[in-house]
SEVOBA-232164 format. One record per residue (C-alpha): residue number from 1; residue in three letters; x, y, z. Coordinates in nm, 3 decimals. Layout:
SEVOBA-232164
LONU  num  residuo       xx       yy       zz
LONU  NUM      ALA        X        Y        Z
...
This chain:
SEVOBA-232164
LONU  num  residuo       xx       yy       zz
LONU    1      UNK    7.816    7.855   -0.057
LONU    2      UNK    7.484    7.760   -0.102
LONU    3      UNK    7.347    7.599   -0.391
LONU    4      UNK    7.172    7.892   -0.527
LONU    5      UNK    7.430    8.107   -0.484
LONU    6      UNK    7.688    7.866   -0.668
LONU    7      UNK    7.403    7.852   -0.909
LONU    8      UNK    7.475    8.218   -0.985
LONU    9      UNK    7.814    8.238   -0.993
LONU   10      UNK    7.759    8.007   -1.272
LONU   11      UNK    7.542    8.161   -1.436
LONU   12      UNK    7.268    7.921   -1.432
LONU   13      UNK    6.897    8.047   -1.491
LONU   14      UNK    6.657    8.023   -1.190
LONU   15      UNK    6.616    7.624   -1.053
LONU   16      UNK    6.277    7.661   -1.124
LONU   17      UNK    6.288    7.511   -1.386
LONU   18      UNK    6.026    7.202   -1.264
LONU   19      UNK    5.731    7.468   -1.186
LONU   20      UNK    5.443    7.374   -1.402
LONU   21      UNK    5.228    7.629   -1.552
LONU   22      UNK    4.859    7.575   -1.633
LONU   23      UNK    4.622    7.364   -1.510
LONU   24      UNK    4.586    7.006   -1.636
LONU   25      UNK    4.226    6.996   -1.882
LONU   26      UNK    3.993    6.791   -1.637
LONU   27      UNK    4.124    7.035   -1.314
LONU   28      UNK    4.021    7.311   -1.596
LONU   29      UNK    3.699    7.183   -1.693
LONU   30      UNK    3.588    7.158   -1.308
LONU   31      UNK    3.720    7.507   -1.202
LONU   32      UNK    3.529    7.645   -1.503
LONU   33      UNK    3.197    7.475   -1.368
LONU   34      UNK    3.246    7.670   -1.068
LONU   35      UNK    3.399    7.972   -1.217
LONU   36      UNK    3.451    8.072   -1.540
LONU   37      UNK    3.616    8.381   -1.410
LONU   38      UNK    3.906    8.196   -1.233
LONU   39      UNK    3.931    7.962   -1.501
LONU   40      UNK    4.038    8.188   -1.753
LONU   41      UNK    4.252    8.398   -1.493
LONU   42      UNK    4.438    8.056   -1.500
LONU   43      UNK    4.452    7.981   -1.838
LONU   44      UNK    4.618    8.333   -1.875
LONU   45      UNK    4.833    8.329   -1.586
LONU   46      UNK    4.742    8.603   -1.441
LONU   47      UNK    4.568    8.442   -1.125
LONU   48      UNK    4.642    8.574   -0.779
LONU   49      UNK    4.690    8.451   -0.431
LONU   50      UNK    4.369    8.673   -0.340
LONU   51      UNK    4.177    8.505   -0.628
LONU   52      UNK    4.251    8.202   -0.524
LONU   53      UNK    4.176    8.213   -0.118
LONU   54      UNK    3.803    8.376   -0.273
LONU   55      UNK    3.733    8.078   -0.498
LONU   56      UNK    3.822    7.807   -0.195
LONU   57      UNK    3.681    7.976    0.085
LONU   58      UNK    3.358    8.079   -0.145
LONU   59      UNK    3.332    7.830   -0.432
LONU   60      UNK    3.533    7.524   -0.391
LONU   61      UNK    3.227    7.333   -0.232
LONU   62      UNK    3.019    7.372   -0.542
LONU   63      UNK    3.204    7.151   -0.756
LONU   64      UNK    3.141    6.758   -0.714
LONU   65      UNK    3.315    6.568   -0.382
LONU   66      UNK    3.503    6.357   -0.711
LONU   67      UNK    3.658    6.721   -0.882
LONU   68      UNK    3.752    6.855   -0.548
LONU   69      UNK    4.106    6.705   -0.443
LONU   70      UNK    4.238    6.767   -0.797
LONU   71      UNK    4.149    7.133   -0.747
LONU   72      UNK    4.233    7.215   -0.417
LONU   73      UNK    4.576    7.056   -0.464
LONU   74      UNK    4.680    7.261   -0.829
LONU   75      UNK    4.552    7.576   -0.602
LONU   76      UNK    4.776    7.509   -0.287
LONU   77      UNK    5.044    7.414   -0.518
LONU   78      UNK    4.974    7.738   -0.699
LONU   79      UNK    5.036    7.972   -0.408
LONU   80      UNK    5.327    7.781   -0.322
LONU   81      UNK    5.463    7.913   -0.656
LONU   82      UNK    5.354    8.282   -0.567
LONU   83      UNK    5.549    8.230   -0.200
LONU   84      UNK    5.855    8.098   -0.329
LONU   85      UNK    5.856    8.327   -0.641
LONU   86      UNK    5.860    8.594   -0.411
LONU   87      UNK    6.191    8.465   -0.209
LONU   88      UNK    5.960    8.301    0.102
LONU   89      UNK    6.054    7.971    0.027
LONU   90      UNK    5.950    7.848    0.377
LONU   91      UNK    5.597    7.925    0.334
LONU   92      UNK    5.598    7.780   -0.029
LONU   93      UNK    5.732    7.479    0.121
LONU   94      UNK    5.406    7.525    0.330
LONU   95      UNK    5.177    7.525    0.110
LONU   96      UNK    5.343    7.182   -0.147
LONU   97      UNK    5.316    7.006    0.182
LONU   98      UNK    4.959    7.072    0.224
LONU   99      UNK    4.862    7.001   -0.173
LONU  100      UNK    5.038    6.674   -0.132
LONU  101      UNK    4.831    6.572    0.193
LONU  102      UNK    4.528    6.632   -0.045
LONU  103      UNK    4.704    6.431   -0.316
LONU  104      UNK    5.027    6.352   -0.422
LONU  105      UNK    5.091    6.471   -0.788
LONU  106      UNK    5.436    6.500   -0.983
LONU  107      UNK    5.449    6.819   -1.054
LONU  108      UNK    5.393    6.951   -0.732
LONU  109      UNK    5.693    6.690   -0.602
LONU  110      UNK    5.891    6.846   -0.835
LONU  111      UNK    5.778    7.188   -0.753
LONU  112      UNK    5.907    7.083   -0.373
LONU  113      UNK    6.238    6.959   -0.497
LONU  114      UNK    6.319    7.292   -0.674
LONU  115      UNK    6.193    7.451   -0.350
LONU  116      UNK    6.391    7.240   -0.119
LONU  117      UNK    6.728    7.271   -0.330
LONU  118      UNK    6.695    7.673   -0.243
LONU  119      UNK    6.731    7.622    0.132
LONU  120      UNK    7.014    7.332    0.115
LONU  121      UNK    6.772    7.097    0.243
LONU  122      UNK    6.948    6.873   -0.076
LONU  123      UNK    6.824    6.520    0.084
LONU  124      UNK    6.485    6.601    0.086
LONU  125      UNK    6.483    6.758   -0.253
LONU  126      UNK    6.634    6.483   -0.443
LONU  127      UNK    6.390    6.267   -0.271
LONU  128      UNK    6.112    6.488   -0.387
LONU  129      UNK    6.230    6.437   -0.733
LONU  130      UNK    6.226    6.085   -0.656
LONU  131      UNK    5.891    6.067   -0.567
LONU  132      UNK    5.802    6.303   -0.892
LONU  133      UNK    6.016    6.088   -1.131
LONU  134      UNK    5.757    5.757   -0.944
LONU  135      UNK    5.474    5.923   -1.048
LONU  136      UNK    5.539    5.982   -1.357
LONU  137      UNK    5.260    5.849   -1.555
LONU  138      UNK    5.006    6.050   -1.371
LONU  139      UNK    5.182    6.349   -1.565
LONU  140      UNK    4.972    6.239   -1.878
LONU  141      UNK    5.003    6.364   -2.261
LONU  142      UNK    5.241    6.675   -2.134
LONU  143      UNK    5.504    6.340   -1.957
LONU  144      UNK    5.797    6.420   -2.195
LONU  145      UNK    5.808    6.816   -2.129
LONU  146      UNK    5.740    6.787   -1.771
LONU  147      UNK    6.008    6.488   -1.726
LONU  148      UNK    6.261    6.765   -1.917
LONU  149      UNK    6.214    6.990   -1.635
LONU  150      UNK    6.219    6.737   -1.384
LONU  151      UNK    6.554    6.581   -1.501
LONU  152      UNK    6.722    6.947   -1.593
LONU  153      UNK    6.640    7.050   -1.224
LONU  154      UNK    6.733    6.712   -1.091
LONU  155      UNK    7.076    6.674   -1.236
LONU  156      UNK    7.138    7.094   -1.159
LONU  157      UNK    7.096    6.988   -0.797
LONU  158      UNK    7.290    6.730   -0.804
LONU  159      UNK    7.554    6.805   -0.988
LONU  160      UNK    7.602    7.164   -0.771
LONU  161      UNK    7.629    6.948   -0.467
LONU  162      UNK    7.920    6.797   -0.591
LONU  163      UNK    8.071    7.082   -0.769
LONU  164      UNK    8.021    7.218   -0.377
LONU  165      UNK    8.174    6.916   -0.232
LONU  166      UNK    8.482    7.008   -0.418
LONU  167      UNK    8.517    7.346   -0.354
LONU  168      UNK    8.443    7.241    0.024
LONU  169      UNK    8.715    7.030   -0.018
LONU  170      UNK    8.502    6.808    0.106
LONU  171      UNK    8.472    6.456   -0.059
LONU  172      UNK    8.160    6.291    0.096
LONU  173      UNK    7.957    6.577   -0.031
LONU  174      UNK    8.117    6.573   -0.349
LONU  175      UNK    8.044    6.208   -0.393
LONU  176      UNK    7.703    6.206   -0.257
LONU  177      UNK    7.603    6.508   -0.533
LONU  178      UNK    7.815    6.292   -0.815
LONU  179      UNK    7.646    5.978   -0.725
LONU  180      UNK    7.300    6.139   -0.714
LONU  181      UNK    7.344    6.301   -1.081
LONU  182      UNK    7.482    5.934   -1.206
LONU  183      UNK    7.155    5.825   -1.035
LONU  184      UNK    6.929    6.097   -1.227
LONU  185      UNK    7.141    6.025   -1.550
LONU  186      UNK    7.007    5.632   -1.541
LONU  187      UNK    6.687    5.746   -1.537
LONU  188      UNK    6.656    6.002   -1.808
LONU  189      UNK    6.852    5.749   -2.023
LONU  190      UNK    6.584    5.463   -1.937
LONU  191      UNK    6.295    5.733   -2.070
LONU  192      UNK    6.501    5.828   -2.368
LONU  193      UNK    6.518    6.187   -2.240
LONU  194      UNK    6.919    6.198   -2.173
LONU  195      UNK    6.929    6.529   -2.334
LONU  196      UNK    6.706    6.674   -2.075
LONU  197      UNK    7.048    6.621   -1.817
LONU  198      UNK    7.172    6.983   -1.764
LONU  199      UNK    7.515    7.034   -1.863
LONU  200      UNK    7.738    7.265   -1.638
LONU  201      UNK    7.977    7.520   -1.821
LONU  202      UNK    8.126    7.820   -1.618
LONU  203      UNK    8.150    8.148   -1.764
LONU  204      UNK    8.513    8.346   -1.914
LONU  205      UNK    8.450    8.562   -1.600
LONU  206      UNK    8.497    8.229   -1.347
LONU  207      UNK    8.746    8.223   -1.161
LONU  208      UNK    9.021    7.973   -1.206
LONU  209      UNK    8.931    7.781   -0.897
LONU  210      UNK    8.602    7.728   -0.988
LONU  211      UNK    8.699    7.629   -1.369
LONU  212      UNK    8.965    7.368   -1.177
LONU  213      UNK    8.695    7.261   -0.969
LONU  214      UNK    8.436    7.193   -1.262
LONU  215      UNK    8.689    7.028   -1.473
LONU  216      UNK    8.748    6.843   -1.113
LONU  217      UNK    8.358    6.730   -1.122
LONU  218      UNK    8.363    6.603   -1.455
LONU  219      UNK    8.643    6.375   -1.385
LONU  220      UNK    8.451    6.243   -1.086
LONU  221      UNK    8.147    6.158   -1.283
LONU  222      UNK    8.346    5.996   -1.538
LONU  223      UNK    8.519    5.753   -1.298
LONU  224      UNK    8.270    5.715   -1.056
LONU  225      UNK    8.046    5.563   -1.357
LONU  226      UNK    8.273    5.314   -1.467
LONU  227      UNK    8.132    4.984   -1.293
LONU  228      UNK    8.434    4.799   -1.352
LONU  229      UNK    8.672    4.849   -1.063
LONU  230      UNK    8.987    4.732   -1.296
LONU  231      UNK    8.871    4.988   -1.558
LONU  232      UNK    8.803    5.235   -1.256
LONU  233      UNK    9.146    5.182   -1.116
LONU  234      UNK    9.323    5.204   -1.530
LONU  235      UNK    9.110    5.533   -1.600
LONU  236      UNK    9.229    5.669   -1.299
LONU  237      UNK    9.600    5.544   -1.336
LONU  238      UNK    9.584    5.740   -1.675
LONU  239      UNK    9.503    6.038   -1.489
LONU  240      UNK    9.758    6.034   -1.210
LONU  241      UNK   10.070    5.979   -1.516
LONU  242      UNK    9.952    6.323   -1.685
LONU  243      UNK   10.041    6.509   -1.352
LONU  244      UNK   10.306    6.276   -1.206
LONU  245      UNK   10.696    6.338   -1.283
LONU  246      UNK   10.835    6.143   -1.530
LONU  247      UNK   11.169    6.112   -1.242
LONU  248      UNK   10.955    5.993   -0.980
LONU  249      UNK   10.843    5.683   -0.899
LONU  250      UNK   10.495    5.647   -0.829
LONU  251      UNK   10.517    5.278   -0.687
LONU  252      UNK   10.820    5.378   -0.422
LONU  253      UNK   10.640    5.702   -0.365
LONU  254      UNK   10.300    5.531   -0.241
LONU  255      UNK   10.530    5.273    0.022
LONU  256      UNK   10.764    5.572    0.134
LONU  257      UNK   10.418    5.729    0.273
LONU  258      UNK   10.281    5.399    0.387
LONU  259      UNK   10.581    5.375    0.609
């Protein structure tokens, strides 16, 4: 089961939460200098790939050299958005790569992360999200809003990875997902944005198997978040005791299994 199909089964919204609309004001001013028409279409969110290609081919060179990288990076990323929204994720990733080769920006790294999630390139996706976070100061005045989108997409992907591992009975994959969720949780908490973390919840129509897996995921998150090994063992013991038959010695059973 892919990350996207699992998200659909749970009923999550699109994984494209990290999409950043619009153009930073300084970039918009640069575009307006050369093309008021394109700047207005960007502002109204009606710009097309053809508009962008025409601008890059015929108008970009009119901008001061110092302004070209910012505008070109954004326009290439915008083309990546168009392709991803059309379902052509590989094409979208190509444009994101071209944009990042021009200039690394946190919004494009976040966009690339969401696209990578949709094709199950999970390690690369989380690496992209981390790059977006490391460049977070470049988000400017809208930093808090952008970080909210980043943490939401990042934490959703991490939990879905953990859930997928549980459903597939792949403990290694489950732990990778949970550990990634704990990683992004610590970053969100440090930024004062713990409320930006996604909270997975199955609706009433979800299968019993999925609901049980989500309960296991919640338990894994709680247990793996405990840093003190003795405290972790005590909490695990409490969980085991809830389901262990009262008339059977757990110690004797463990000894028997080890023989």
